[in-house]
Backbone as JSON, one array per atom type, in Angstrom:
{
  "sequence": "MPDPARLRDSTQIVLPCGVLNGLREKLEADFMITIFEGDEQHCRIIGSPVEIKEVSSFLSRQGVPLQ",
  "N": [[0.85, -1.18, 0.0], [0.58, 2.25, -0.82], [2.48, 4.96, 0.61], [0.78, 7.42, 2.4], [1.7, 10.12, 2.73], [3.6, 10.41, 0.71], [2.01, 10.03, -1.56], [0.29, 12.22, -1.29], [2.13, 14.32, -1.63], [2.67, 14.02, -4.31], [0.38, 14.82, -5.54], [-0.33, 17.4, -4.96], [0.51, 20.88, -4.54], [1.6, 23.18, -2.23], [1.48, 26.56, -1.65], [2.29, 30.01, -0.83], [-0.45, 32.17, -1.28], [-0.03, 34.63, -2.54], [2.06, 34.21, -4.31], [0.92, 33.21, -6.57], [-0.2, 35.32, -7.9], [-1.03, 36.77, -10.91], [-0.4, 34.44, -12.23], [-2.31, 32.55, -11.8], [-4.62, 32.43, -13.52], [-3.48, 31.54, -15.92], [-2.47, 29.05, -15.11], [-4.87, 27.67, -14.46], [-6.06, 27.67, -16.95], [-4.32, 26.23, -18.6], [-3.75, 23.78, -17.38], [-5.12, 20.77, -15.95], [-6.24, 21.26, -13.15], [-7.09, 22.05, -9.71], [-7.37, 24.94, -7.8], [-7.2, 25.6, -4.52], [-8.07, 27.73, -1.96], [-7.11, 27.59, 1.12], [-6.78, 29.18, 3.38], [-6.16, 32.67, 4.03], [-3.49, 32.82, 3.54], [-2.28, 30.52, 2.38], [-2.38, 28.49, -0.56], [-3.57, 25.6, -2.25], [-2.56, 23.67, -4.92], [-4.1, 21.31, -6.69], [-4.04, 18.19, -8.28], [-3.63, 15.54, -10.74], [-0.82, 13.27, -10.46], [0.74, 13.53, -12.8], [-0.09, 16.02, -13.85], [0.63, 17.7, -11.7], [3.38, 17.47, -11.74], [3.94, 18.71, -14.19], [2.93, 21.27, -13.65], [4.67, 22.02, -11.6], [7.08, 22.2, -13.05], [6.37, 24.3, -14.79], [5.94, 26.41, -12.93], [8.51, 26.62, -11.85], [9.94, 27.53, -14.09], [8.87, 30.02, -14.2], [10.06, 31.27, -12.14], [9.18, 30.74, -9.58], [9.79, 29.74, -6.36], [9.99, 26.41, -5.29], [9.5, 24.1, -2.69]],
  "CA": [[0.0, 0.0, 0.0], [1.43, 3.44, -0.91], [2.59, 5.86, 1.76], [-0.11, 8.58, 2.18], [2.45, 11.38, 2.61], [4.21, 10.45, -0.62], [0.92, 10.22, -2.5], [-0.16, 13.61, -1.15], [3.15, 15.18, -2.22], [2.65, 13.91, -5.77], [-0.9, 15.29, -6.07], [-0.62, 18.78, -4.58], [1.57, 21.84, -4.25], [1.12, 24.19, -1.29], [2.25, 27.79, -1.82], [1.61, 31.24, -0.4], [-1.37, 32.61, -2.34], [0.53, 35.78, -3.26], [2.96, 33.74, -5.35], [0.13, 32.9, -7.75], [-0.69, 36.54, -8.54], [-0.64, 36.87, -12.31], [-0.18, 33.11, -12.8], [-3.45, 31.68, -11.53], [-5.45, 32.25, -14.71], [-2.7, 30.72, -16.87], [-2.45, 27.69, -14.57], [-6.2, 27.07, -14.59], [-6.37, 27.5, -18.38], [-3.39, 25.31, -19.26], [-3.6, 22.5, -16.68], [-6.32, 20.2, -15.33], [-5.97, 21.36, -11.71], [-7.97, 22.86, -8.88], [-6.64, 25.76, -6.83], [-8.03, 25.73, -3.31], [-7.55, 28.7, -0.99], [-7.43, 27.08, 2.44], [-6.87, 30.36, 4.23], [-5.69, 33.84, 3.3], [-2.06, 32.76, 3.32], [-1.82, 29.37, 1.61], [-3.21, 27.89, -1.6], [-3.19, 24.25, -2.68], [-2.8, 23.31, -6.31], [-4.4, 19.88, -6.6], [-4.22, 17.55, -9.58], [-3.03, 14.22, -10.88], [0.64, 13.34, -10.37], [1.29, 14.02, -14.07], [-0.36, 17.46, -13.92], [1.41, 18.38, -10.67], [4.76, 17.51, -12.24], [3.97, 19.74, -15.23], [2.73, 22.56, -12.97], [5.94, 22.3, -10.92], [8.02, 22.66, -14.08], [5.92, 25.62, -15.23], [6.21, 27.37, -11.86], [9.97, 26.79, -11.77], [10.33, 28.37, -15.22], [8.39, 31.39, -13.91], [10.84, 31.78, -11.01], [8.5, 30.48, -8.31], [10.55, 28.74, -5.6], [9.23, 25.27, -4.77], [10.26, 23.4, -1.65]],
  "C": [[0.89, 1.24, 0.0], [1.39, 4.27, 0.38], [1.73, 7.09, 1.51], [0.63, 9.9, 2.0], [3.07, 11.5, 1.22], [3.15, 10.68, -1.69], [0.43, 11.66, -2.48], [0.84, 14.56, -1.81], [3.11, 15.14, -3.74], [1.35, 14.43, -6.37], [-1.24, 16.72, -5.65], [0.66, 19.58, -4.39], [0.95, 22.87, -3.32], [2.06, 25.39, -1.37], [1.54, 28.95, -1.14], [0.76, 31.75, -1.56], [-0.8, 33.76, -3.16], [1.45, 35.38, -4.39], [2.21, 33.5, -6.66], [-0.44, 34.12, -8.46], [-0.14, 36.63, -9.96], [-0.43, 35.53, -12.99], [-1.41, 32.22, -12.69], [-4.29, 31.39, -12.77], [-4.76, 31.35, -15.73], [-2.68, 29.26, -16.4], [-3.79, 26.99, -14.8], [-6.58, 26.84, -16.06], [-5.55, 26.39, -19.02], [-3.32, 23.92, -18.64], [-4.93, 22.07, -16.07], [-6.07, 20.12, -13.82], [-7.1, 22.12, -11.03], [-7.08, 23.65, -7.94], [-7.58, 26.06, -5.69], [-7.34, 26.69, -2.36], [-8.0, 28.27, 0.4], [-7.6, 28.19, 3.47], [-6.32, 31.53, 3.42], [-4.22, 33.74, 2.92], [-1.62, 31.66, 2.37], [-2.86, 28.86, 0.62], [-2.67, 26.51, -1.91], [-3.54, 24.12, -4.15], [-2.94, 21.8, -6.3], [-4.65, 19.33, -8.0], [-3.6, 16.17, -9.59], [-1.51, 14.36, -10.76], [1.29, 13.88, -11.65], [1.1, 15.53, -14.18], [0.49, 18.23, -12.91], [2.87, 18.49, -11.1], [4.91, 18.61, -13.29], [3.81, 21.14, -14.63], [4.02, 22.96, -12.25], [6.97, 22.83, -11.9], [7.66, 24.06, -14.56], [6.26, 26.69, -14.18], [7.7, 27.65, -11.72], [10.47, 27.7, -12.89], [9.91, 29.83, -14.99], [9.13, 32.01, -12.73], [10.19, 31.6, -9.66], [9.29, 29.41, -7.56], [9.63, 27.65, -5.04], [10.1, 24.54, -3.76], [10.14, 21.92, -1.8]]
}
């Protein structure tokens, strides 16, 4: 059975919401993801492992630091 933490890491990205300013519309248009604003500070980008990998690459190219 897969480790839940590893599965969660492959299906979501958690970032400060401010980082997505100017990128949110492009992300939602280009990728099959959901952006969930859990609170005023953090947003979750949720999608399949393939989509999350592509979103990570896109964000890195835009200069968004990912941990």
